[in-house]
Each structure stands twice: as structure tokens, then as C-alpha cells.
C-alpha positions as CSV (number, residue, x, y, z in Angstrom):
1,X,12.1,-21.2,4.3
2,X,9.9,-24.1,5.5
3,X,7.0,-23.6,7.3
4,X,6.9,-24.4,11.1
5,X,3.8,-26.3,12.5
6,X,1.2,-24.3,13.8
7,X,2.7,-21.0,12.5
8,X,0.2,-18.8,10.5
9,X,-0.1,-18.7,7.0
10,X,-0.2,-14.9,5.5
11,X,-0.8,-13.4,2.3
12,X,-0.5,-9.7,1.8
13,X,-2.6,-8.1,-0.9
14,X,-1.6,-4.4,-1.7
15,X,-3.3,-2.0,-3.6
16,X,-0.6,0.2,-4.7
17,X,-2.0,3.2,-5.7
18,X,-4.4,3.2,-2.7
19,X,-1.6,2.7,-0.3
20,X,0.6,5.2,-2.2
21,X,-2.2,7.8,-1.8
22,X,-2.8,6.6,1.8
23,X,0.9,7.3,3.1
24,X,1.3,10.4,1.2
25,X,-1.9,12.0,3.0
26,X,-0.5,10.5,6.2
27,X,3.0,12.3,5.3
28,X,5.3,9.4,4.6
29,X,6.7,7.1,2.3
30,X,6.7,3.1,2.4
31,X,9.6,1.1,3.1
32,X,8.5,-2.2,0.9
33,X,11.4,-4.2,2.6
34,X,10.3,-2.9,6.1
35,X,6.7,-4.0,5.3
36,X,7.7,-7.3,4.2
37,X,9.7,-7.5,7.6
38,X,6.9,-6.2,9.5
39,X,4.3,-8.9,8.3
40,X,7.5,-11.9,8.7
41,X,8.0,-11.5,12.3
42,X,6.1,-14.5,13.9
43,X,4.3,-15.8,10.6
44,X,5.1,-17.8,7.6
45,X,4.5,-15.2,4.5
46,X,3.2,-17.6,1.9
47,X,3.4,-14.9,-0.7
48,X,3.2,-10.7,-1.0
49,X,1.2,-9.4,-4.1
50,X,1.5,-5.6,-5.3
51,X,-0.6,-4.4,-8.0
52,X,-0.4,-1.4,-9.6
53,X,-1.5,0.4,-13.3
54,X,2.0,1.5,-15.3
55,X,2.3,4.6,-17.2
56,X,4.2,3.4,-20.4
57,X,5.7,5.7,-22.6
58,X,8.2,4.9,-25.7
59,X,11.1,5.7,-23.3
60,X,9.9,5.7,-19.6
61,X,7.6,4.3,-17.5
62,X,8.0,6.6,-13.9
63,X,6.8,3.7,-11.9
64,X,9.0,0.6,-13.3
65,X,11.9,1.6,-10.9
66,X,9.8,0.8,-8.1
67,X,8.3,-2.5,-9.7
68,X,11.5,-3.9,-10.8
69,X,12.6,-3.7,-7.4
70,X,10.0,-5.1,-5.9
71,X,10.2,-7.9,-8.3
72,X,13.9,-8.5,-7.0
73,X,13.1,-8.4,-3.5
74,X,10.3,-10.6,-2.6
75,X,7.4,-9.4,-4.1
76,X,4.9,-10.7,-7.0
77,X,3.9,-7.5,-8.9
78,X,1.1,-7.7,-11.1
79,X,0.7,-4.9,-13.3
80,X,-1.5,-3.8,-16.4
81,X,-1.4,0.0,-18.7
82,X,-3.0,3.1,-17.1
83,X,-5.8,4.7,-18.8
84,X,-5.4,8.4,-19.5
85,X,-8.4,10.5,-19.1
86,X,-9.7,14.2,-18.8
87,X,-11.2,15.4,-15.9
88,X,-13.6,18.5,-15.9
89,X,-11.1,20.8,-15.3
90,X,-9.1,19.6,-18.1
91,X,-6.3,18.0,-16.3
92,X,-5.3,14.7,-17.6
93,X,-5.7,11.9,-14.9
94,X,-4.6,8.4,-14.8
95,X,-7.0,5.1,-13.9
96,X,-5.8,1.9,-13.7
97,X,-8.3,-0.4,-11.9
98,X,-6.3,-3.7,-10.4
99,X,-9.5,-5.0,-8.9
100,X,-10.0,-8.1,-10.8
101,X,-6.6,-9.1,-10.9
102,X,-6.8,-8.9,-7.0
103,X,-9.6,-10.8,-6.2
104,X,-8.7,-13.5,-8.6
105,X,-5.5,-13.8,-7.0
106,X,-7.0,-13.8,-3.4
107,X,-9.7,-16.0,-4.4
108,X,-7.0,-18.7,-5.6
109,X,-4.7,-18.3,-3.1
110,X,-7.5,-18.6,0.0
111,X,-7.0,-22.2,0.5
112,X,-3.5,-22.1,0.9
113,X,-3.6,-19.1,3.6
114,X,-5.0,-18.7,7.4
115,X,-4.6,-14.9,6.8
116,X,-5.1,-12.4,4.3
117,X,-3.8,-8.9,4.8
118,X,-5.7,-6.6,2.4
119,X,-4.0,-3.0,1.8
120,X,-6.7,-1.0,0.4
121,X,-9.7,1.0,1.5
122,X,-11.7,0.1,-1.5
123,X,-15.4,-0.3,-0.5
124,X,-15.6,-2.6,-3.7
125,X,-13.7,-5.1,-1.9
126,X,-16.3,-5.8,0.9
127,X,-17.9,-9.0,-1.1
128,X,-14.3,-10.4,-1.8
129,X,-13.1,-10.2,2.2
130,X,-17.1,-11.7,2.8
131,X,-16.3,-15.0,0.4
132,X,-12.7,-15.3,1.5
133,X,-13.8,-15.5,4.9
134,X,-16.5,-17.9,4.1
135,X,-13.4,-19.8,3.1
136,X,-12.5,-20.0,6.8
137,X,-9.6,-17.3,6.3
138,X,-9.2,-14.5,8.8
139,X,-8.7,-10.8,6.9
140,X,-7.3,-7.7,8.2
141,X,-8.0,-4.9,6.3
142,X,-5.1,-2.1,6.2
143,X,-6.0,1.6,5.3
144,X,-6.1,4.4,7.5
145,X,-9.2,6.7,9.2
146,X,-6.4,9.6,10.3
147,X,-5.6,10.8,6.7
148,X,-7.7,13.4,5.7
149,X,-10.0,13.0,4.1
150,X,-10.3,9.6,5.5
151,X,-9.1,6.3,3.0
152,X,-11.3,3.6,4.3
153,X,-14.9,2.8,3.5
154,X,-17.0,2.0,6.2
155,X,-18.5,-1.2,4.6
156,X,-14.9,-2.5,4.1
157,X,-13.8,-1.7,7.8
158,X,-16.6,-3.3,9.3
159,X,-16.5,-6.3,7.1
160,X,-12.8,-7.1,8.0
161,X,-12.2,-9.1,10.9
162,X,-9.5,-7.0,11.7
163,X,-8.6,-3.2,10.7
164,X,-4.7,-1.9,11.1
165,X,-4.6,1.7,10.6
166,X,-1.6,2.8,8.4
167,X,-0.8,5.3,10.9
168,X,0.1,3.0,13.5
169,X,2.9,1.2,12.2
170,X,4.1,4.2,9.9
171,X,6.9,4.1,12.7
172,X,7.9,0.5,11.3
173,X,7.4,0.8,7.6
174,X,8.4,4.3,7.0
175,X,11.2,5.5,4.6
176,X,11.1,9.2,5.2
177,X,9.0,11.8,6.1
178,X,7.4,13.9,3.2
179,X,4.7,16.8,3.2
180,X,1.1,15.7,3.5
181,X,-0.4,15.9,0.6
182,X,-3.3,18.4,0.3
183,X,-1.8,20.5,3.0
184,X,0.3,23.8,2.6
185,X,4.0,23.4,3.8
186,X,4.1,24.9,7.3
187,X,8.1,26.2,7.9
188,X,9.7,24.4,10.8
189,X,9.9,25.9,14.2
190,X,13.0,27.4,14.9
191,X,15.4,25.1,17.4
192,X,16.5,26.7,20.9
193,X,20.2,27.9,20.3
194,X,21.3,25.0,23.0
195,X,19.4,22.1,21.2
196,X,21.4,19.9,19.4
197,X,20.1,18.5,15.9
198,X,18.6,15.3,15.8
199,X,20.7,12.4,14.2
200,X,18.9,11.5,10.6
201,X,16.9,8.3,10.4
202,X,18.5,5.7,8.6
203,X,16.9,4.8,5.2
204,X,16.6,1.4,3.4
205,X,17.4,0.8,0.0
206,X,13.7,0.7,-1.3
207,X,13.1,3.3,-3.7
208,X,10.4,6.0,-2.8
209,X,7.3,5.7,-5.2
210,X,8.9,7.5,-8.3
211,X,6.1,9.7,-9.2
212,X,4.8,13.0,-8.7
213,X,1.1,13.1,-6.9
214,X,-0.7,13.8,-10.7
215,X,1.3,11.0,-12.0
216,X,-0.4,8.5,-9.8
217,X,-3.1,6.4,-10.6
218,X,-6.0,8.0,-8.6
219,X,-7.5,5.1,-5.9
220,X,-10.9,3.8,-6.6
221,X,-13.8,5.6,-4.6
């Protein structure tokens, strides 16, 4: 695809673990094909990066179906092995910090972009955003203030040129609804006898994040 004159050059940088926890806190799973389509509209999408640590075992990595699908469908996937640690309660926790990889790629790509879209709420990226802005690139930060707890660090939100709440674009990028993480399931209210059941929303071919909450790398504070 050739870039039309005057069309804004855009790069997406997705902190995978952070986006996963944000969308689950809001009660939906991401359709990554729809996410690409959303940001292709009216722009020239130069590159879309997805960063995640992988839990590797001898037989199976629970994230591999997702990362393989992304790699074949327009995403540049950047991975490294996750590290397993034990918290104070003795529960195993997965840690996989991809900050350096994301920062290096963004700084390398900045001269070729007009607009960076960063999917993360990690306040450690504030200095990176400032550096990219000094190179003449506009930065939109995508996270959420509506999740409980809010997933965006205030200093990162203030540094970005624009802030986009994931909740605002959920109708465009949701694969399916799920129970918001951390809330007890609530039974649905009974429908009136005369009400017809709504038609199910069609889903895309994007795989869901193929791991349980306790298997997802924790987002950085």
C-alpha cells in the first residue's frame, strides 16, 4: 500500500499485558483485526507492534496461538521469556517487562512517523513520550480511567498530546464481552416474556487472549 500525499503516518505500540488487563477490567476481549482497521481509517499505518513476555514450557506456551495469529495478520510481534516469581502469599506470578524493547523501537521509528499511538498506562513511559514529542511526533496514549482501579498513570496521561480511553472505542474493537476482572458475577435480570432475544454480535477471527488471569504477565505499576 502506497502512502497518499498528506496522509498522517501512524505507528501503534501495544504493551500487551497492560492492554489485556485493561480490557478485562472493562469487561471485554480485544479483536486485534478490528483494532488495526480502526487505526487504518484515514491514516497510513506504517507499523503495529505488539509486545509481550511468553511463558515457555517444554510442550506449550499459552500465548503462542495469539502471537502466531498476530504475526500472520499485520502485527510486528516482539517477545521474550517471562520470569516466574512468588509473591508474599506464595502464589506464582509472571513478570515480563518489555519497556526497553518498546522504547528502542519507538525511538527508531519516530523519524518515520507523524503520530505515535501508545497502548499503555505505565508511568515509566512518560520520559519516552517526551523524547518522541521533541522529535516532532504527536503522541496519543490509550488506556483507561474507567477501569477499577484506573489503569493510567496520571503523569503519562498529562504528557501525551491526546488521551483515548479504551472504553470509548470498545464498540469498535471488542471481540466479545466477559465478566470484568475482580468483580463477582451477577446473574442477568430475567427478560420480559414478550421480549425477543437479541441477535448475537458477530465475532471476528481474532483469537482471544488464550490465558487465564493468573497466567497473564502482571502490568508494571
